[in-house]
N, CA, C and O of each residue as an XYZ file, in Angstrom:
464
protein
N     242.749     89.018    266.072
C     242.663     90.430    265.869
C     243.813     91.147    266.568
O     244.402     92.073    266.011
N     244.130     90.720    267.789
C     245.190     91.352    268.565
C     246.539     91.217    267.854
O     247.300     92.184    267.813
N     246.851     90.062    267.301
C     248.107     89.824    266.597
C     248.211     90.728    265.379
O     249.274     91.288    265.114
N     247.151     90.874    264.656
C     247.149     91.730    263.471
C     247.414     93.179    263.855
O     248.134     93.879    263.143
N     246.844     93.647    264.975
C     247.040     95.032    265.418
C     248.495     95.267    265.805
O     249.055     96.317    265.489
N     249.111     94.310    266.482
C     250.513     94.413    266.868
C     251.388     94.448    265.631
O     252.323     95.245    265.560
N     251.106     93.603    264.660
C     251.887     93.564    263.430
C     251.783     94.881    262.688
O     252.786     95.365    262.165
N     250.606     95.473    262.623
C     250.417     96.761    261.945
C     251.170     97.854    262.670
O     251.828     98.676    262.031
N     251.089     97.885    263.995
C     251.808     98.904    264.781
C     253.314     98.740    264.639
O     254.022     99.741    264.535
N     253.826     97.521    264.631
C     255.259     97.271    264.465
C     255.726     97.733    263.097
O     256.773     98.370    262.978
N     254.960     97.417    262.068
C     255.312     97.832    260.717
C     255.305     99.350    260.609
O     256.171     99.922    259.947
N     254.352    100.009    261.243
C     254.270    101.470    261.214
C     255.469    102.085    261.935
O     256.010    103.092    261.479
N     255.881    101.504    263.031
C     257.018    102.020    263.779
C     258.293    101.917    262.961
O     259.098    102.848    262.959
N     258.493    100.802    262.265
C     259.673    100.625    261.431
C     259.632    101.589    260.254
O     260.652    102.179    259.896
N     258.475    101.750    259.661
C     258.337    102.628    258.497
C     258.615    104.081    258.850
O     259.119    104.828    258.012
N     258.297    104.499    260.071
C     258.520    105.896    260.478
C     259.893    106.102    261.083
O     260.233    107.223    261.461
N     260.685    105.057    261.184
C     262.043    105.186    261.691
C     262.151    105.073    263.190
O     263.220    105.336    263.741
N     261.102    104.696    263.867
C     261.150    104.548    265.313
C     261.866    103.246    265.636
O     261.312    102.164    265.443
N     263.069    103.345    266.117
C     263.838    102.155    266.470
C     264.442    102.372    267.849
O     264.463    103.491    268.362
N     264.919    101.321    268.426
C     265.572    101.412    269.722
C     266.872    102.200    269.572
O     267.554    102.102    268.551
N     267.203    102.976    270.592
C     268.436    103.761    270.553
C     269.638    102.828    270.568
O     269.712    101.911    271.386
N     270.578    103.066    269.661
C     271.792    102.264    269.589
C     272.965    103.200    269.860
O     273.109    104.235    269.208
N     273.788    102.833    270.813
C     274.944    103.662    271.154
C     275.946    103.658    270.004
O     276.239    102.617    269.417
N     276.458    104.834    269.702
C     277.487    104.942    268.658
C     278.764    104.301    269.170
O     279.072    104.402    270.358
N     279.508    103.647    268.300
C     280.755    103.037    268.762
C     281.735    104.111    269.232
O     281.753    105.225    268.709
N     282.534    103.763    270.208
C     283.533    104.698    270.723
C     284.545    105.003    269.624
O     284.855    104.133    268.810
N     285.064    106.233    269.594
C     286.056    106.553    268.556
C     287.320    105.712    268.743
O     287.677    105.340    269.860
N     287.973    105.428    267.646
C     289.217    104.662    267.711
C     290.245    105.475    268.500
O     290.309    106.695    268.347
N     291.044    104.822    269.337
C     292.068    105.547    270.091
C     293.028    106.280    269.144
O     293.401    105.759    268.093
N     293.415    107.485    269.534
C     294.325    108.281    268.711
C     295.296    109.048    269.602
O     294.975    109.405    270.735
N     296.489    109.293    269.067
C     297.534    110.036    269.779
C     298.162    111.031    268.813
O     298.411    110.707    267.652
N     298.416    112.243    269.297
C     299.181    113.212    268.514
C     300.557    113.345    269.151
O     300.746    112.977    270.311
N     301.517    113.871    268.399
C     302.855    114.104    268.948
C     303.433    115.376    268.351
O     303.263    115.673    267.169
N     304.121    116.115    269.210
C     304.820    117.328    268.783
C     306.146    117.374    269.536
O     306.191    117.150    270.745
N     307.225    117.666    268.808
C     308.555    117.761    269.421
C     308.876    119.219    269.708
O     308.534    120.104    268.922
N     309.531    119.467    270.832
C     309.898    120.841    271.194
C     310.946    121.405    270.243
O     311.002    122.617    270.034
N     311.771    120.543    269.666
C     312.791    120.922    268.689
C     312.874    119.823    267.644
O     312.674    118.651    267.961
N     313.167    120.187    266.404
C     313.342    119.167    265.371
C     314.777    119.106    264.875
O     315.138    118.204    264.119
N     315.597    120.065    265.297
C     317.035    120.052    264.994
C     317.765    120.324    266.301
O     317.553    121.357    266.937
N     318.625    119.394    266.699
C     319.321    119.504    267.986
C     320.792    119.162    267.837
O     321.223    118.592    266.835
N     321.548    119.526    268.858
C     322.958    119.146    268.928
C     323.061    117.839    269.702
O     322.173    117.486    270.478
N     324.141    117.144    269.481
C     324.408    115.893    270.178
C     324.269    116.103    271.683
O     324.858    117.031    272.236
N     323.497    115.252    272.346
C     323.314    115.335    273.790
C     322.147    116.208    274.234
O     321.831    116.254    275.423
N     321.502    116.900    273.298
C     320.352    117.737    273.653
C     319.146    116.882    274.023
O     319.003    115.742    273.581
N     318.285    117.471    274.850
C     317.046    116.820    275.270
C     315.891    117.435    274.481
O     315.818    118.653    274.316
N     315.004    116.590    274.005
C     313.802    117.027    273.293
C     312.592    116.591    274.111
O     312.540    115.473    274.623
N     311.628    117.489    274.224
C     310.383    117.185    274.918
C     309.309    116.867    273.887
O     309.120    117.611    272.924
N     308.613    115.767    274.093
C     307.531    115.345    273.214
C     306.223    115.483    273.977
O     306.079    114.961    275.083
N     305.276    116.187    273.382
C     303.971    116.377    274.008
C     302.886    115.975    273.021
O     303.108    115.936    271.810
N     301.728    115.681    273.553
C     300.617    115.338    272.667
C     299.340    115.144    273.441
O     299.309    115.173    274.671
N     298.290    114.947    272.677
C     296.961    114.714    273.230
C     296.487    113.331    272.787
O     296.945    112.782    271.785
N     295.566    112.795    273.559
C     295.017    111.476    273.242
C     293.500    111.551    273.173
O     292.869    112.380    273.827
N     292.938    110.673    272.373
C     291.491    110.515    272.286
C     291.201    109.027    272.372
O     291.789    108.231    271.639
N     290.303    108.653    273.257
C     289.940    107.244    273.378
C     290.981    106.392    274.072
O     290.885    105.165    274.056
N     291.971    107.018    274.682
C     293.013    106.295    275.426
C     292.688    106.457    276.911
O     292.427    107.566    277.377
N     292.706    105.350    277.646
C     292.354    105.379    279.064
C     293.286    106.283    279.867
O     294.492    106.337    279.629
N     292.700    106.976    280.806
C     293.457    107.787    281.754
C     294.415    106.865    282.514
O     294.007    105.809    282.998
N     295.678    107.261    282.617
C     296.668    106.447    283.312
C     297.372    105.429    282.428
O     298.291    104.750    282.885
N     296.957    105.313    281.172
C     297.634    104.396    280.246
C     299.065    104.861    280.014
O     299.361    106.054    280.073
N     299.945    103.908    279.752
C     301.348    104.228    279.522
C     301.613    104.419    278.039
O     301.354    103.521    277.238
N     302.130    105.593    277.671
C     302.551    105.830    276.291
C     304.066    105.691    276.229
O     304.779    106.029    277.174
N     304.539    105.186    275.095
C     305.957    104.901    274.923
C     306.470    105.587    273.672
O     305.819    105.560    272.628
N     307.649    106.207    273.779
C     308.314    106.786    272.625
C     309.025    105.663    271.886
O     309.727    104.857    272.496
N     308.839    105.612    270.561
C     309.470    104.576    269.751
C     310.338    105.211    268.674
O     310.029    106.286    268.161
N     311.436    104.522    268.337
C     312.398    104.955    267.339
C     312.375    103.972    266.176
O     312.362    102.759    266.383
N     312.370    104.494    264.958
C     312.397    103.615    263.785
C     313.832    103.165    263.551
O     314.744    103.981    263.419
N     314.009    101.860    263.503
C     315.321    101.258    263.293
C     315.203    100.352    262.066
O     314.816     99.189    262.180
N     315.537    100.891    260.903
C     315.328    100.143    259.664
C     313.849    100.057    259.375
O     313.183    101.074    259.184
N     313.327     98.823    259.343
C     311.900     98.623    259.083
C     311.100     98.390    260.362
O     309.872     98.312    260.314
N     311.782     98.278    261.505
C     311.058     97.985    262.745
C     311.072     99.185    263.690
O     311.892    100.095    263.563
N     310.142     99.156    264.637
C     310.047    100.193    265.661
C     310.568     99.637    266.978
O     310.188     98.543    267.395
N     311.448    100.407    267.635
C     312.058     99.996    268.893
C     311.562    100.919    270.006
O     311.630    102.142    269.888
N     311.063    100.318    271.085
C     310.596    101.100    272.233
C     311.802    101.684    272.966
O     312.763    100.977    273.266
N     311.736    102.974    273.245
C     312.777    103.643    274.026
C     312.370    103.634    275.494
O     311.204    103.398    275.811
N     313.319    103.890    276.394
C     312.962    103.907    277.820
C     312.031    105.064    278.201
O     311.493    105.080    279.308
N     311.838    106.023    277.305
C     311.001    107.190    277.594
C     309.521    106.788    277.576
O     308.949    106.549    276.513
N     308.913    106.718    278.757
C     307.493    106.403    278.892
C     306.869    107.347    279.906
O     307.565    107.924    280.742
N     305.573    107.499    279.828
C     304.841    108.291    280.809
C     303.387    107.853    280.779
O     302.984    107.077    279.912
N     302.603    108.348    281.723
C     301.185    108.003    281.779
C     300.335    109.155    281.256
O     300.673    110.328    281.420
N     299.226    108.789    280.624
C     298.275    109.773    280.119
C     297.538    110.392    281.298
O     297.035    109.684    282.170
N     297.480    111.725    281.314
C     296.769    112.454    282.357
C     295.951    113.560    281.700
O     296.497    114.398    280.983
N     294.657    113.562    281.939
C     293.746    114.545    281.351
C     293.869    114.555    279.826
O     293.900    115.613    279.197
N     293.937    113.363    279.251
C     294.021    113.161    277.791
C     295.254    113.804    277.163
O     295.221    114.210    276.002
N     296.331    113.895    277.922
C     297.574    114.468    277.399
C     298.768    113.748    278.020
O     298.634    113.009    278.996
N     299.931    113.982    277.429
C     301.157    113.402    277.968
C     302.334    114.321    277.650
O     302.238    115.208    276.802
N     303.445    114.088    278.348
C     304.691    114.818    278.119
C     305.825    113.881    278.496
O     305.838    113.317    279.591
N     306.775    113.716    277.587
C     307.953    112.904    277.900
C     309.174    113.494    277.216
O     309.045    114.305    276.299
N     310.350    113.093    277.656
C     311.594    113.638    277.104
C     312.530    112.511    276.709
O     312.439    111.386    277.201
N     313.441    112.857    275.794
C     314.483    111.911    275.416
C     315.729    112.700    275.043
O     315.651    113.815    274.528
N     316.866    112.101    275.312
C     318.171    112.717    275.019
C     318.756    112.013    273.803
O     318.747    110.785    273.720
N     319.263    112.798    272.863
C     319.800    112.222    271.625
C     321.318    112.198    271.668
O     321.970    113.236    271.784
N     321.873    110.988    271.573
C     323.312    110.803    271.706
C     323.947    110.153    270.483
O     325.033    109.579    270.566
N     323.254    110.249    269.341
C     323.777    109.696    268.104
C     323.434    110.668    266.979
O     322.280    111.065    266.824
N     324.439    111.046    266.200
C     324.205    111.981    265.100
C     323.402    111.303    263.997
O     323.502    110.096    263.777
N     322.601    112.119    263.310
C     321.822    111.607    262.189
C     320.376    112.054    262.271
O     320.011    112.916    263.070
N     319.574    111.448    261.431
C     318.139    111.756    261.383
C     317.397    110.623    262.080
O     317.543    109.456    261.718
N     316.605    110.978    263.078
C     315.844    109.993    263.847
C     314.349    110.188    263.579
O     313.850    111.313    263.603
N     313.649    109.099    263.326
C     312.207    109.134    263.117
C     311.571    108.472    264.336
O     311.904    107.342    264.692
N     310.640    109.206    264.973
C     310.037    108.717    266.208
C     308.523    108.802    266.136
O     307.957    109.512    265.305
N     307.879    108.054    267.036
C     306.433    108.103    267.194
C     306.108    107.755    268.644
O     306.982    107.331    269.400
N     304.853    107.936    269.022
C     304.390    107.590    270.363
C     303.304    106.534    270.208
O     302.470    106.613    269.306
N     303.323    105.534    271.108
C     302.391    104.407    270.983
C     301.797    104.042    272.334
O     302.458    104.107    273.371
N     300.518    103.654    272.286
C     299.830    103.060    273.436
C     298.881    102.012    272.890
O     297.858    102.360    272.301
N     299.188    100.758    273.066
C     298.329     99.701    272.534
C     298.189     99.824    271.029
O     299.180     99.802    270.300
N     296.938     99.955    270.563
C     296.684    100.099    269.133
C     296.794    101.542    268.659
O     296.825    101.793    267.454
N     296.853    102.478    269.570
C     296.939    103.897    269.204
C     298.389    104.266    268.906
O     299.276    104.097    269.743
N     298.608    104.775    267.692
C     299.954    105.147    267.264
C     299.893    106.535    266.647
O     299.029    106.818    265.816
N     300.816    107.400    267.059
C     300.860    108.755    266.509
C     301.484    108.758    265.115
O     302.050    107.760    264.669
N     301.370    109.887    264.447
C     302.136    110.081    263.224
C     303.598    110.209    263.652
O     303.887    110.291    264.846
N     304.499    110.226    262.710
C     305.921    110.309    263.051
C     306.377    111.764    263.154
O     305.750    112.677    262.616
N     307.479    111.942    263.858
C     308.162    113.224    263.952
C     309.644    112.940    263.692
O     310.175    111.931    264.157
N     310.305    113.828    262.952
C     311.701    113.633    262.597
C     312.583    114.620    263.341
O     312.312    115.820    263.366
N     313.644    114.096    263.949
C     314.613    114.903    264.684
C     315.966    114.757    263.994
O     316.433    113.643    263.759
N     316.589    115.885    263.671
C     317.918    115.880    263.084
C     318.929    116.206    264.185
O     318.862    117.266    264.808
N     319.856    115.290    264.416
C     320.874    115.437    265.464
C     322.197    115.757    264.790
O     322.704    114.973    263.989
N     322.757    116.934    265.127
C     324.018    117.390    264.503
C     325.195    117.200    265.432
O     326.326    117.528    265.071
């Protein structure tokens, strides 16, 4: 009799949606990027700022430059503080540069800088 009562109560709990609380998965890490200028003169410095979600405090973000089909890490790095970052880079080659910011699996969208 006891087993039957437990089975009925378990079935009723499932039918009414009573289940154990399950933690939602953490959001995928994300990074935004914004350039202080998108058109600069040779030798100008551009500041890149952005916010992070799901990226550990103190993590190192790196500015990357697109070189053909591959991405090359630049020396410009900084640590995430209060879910944000700020870094700078100096442009010493004329042309159009495509950049992004990366931390582990988190990669920002690209930003384009035109160097005249």
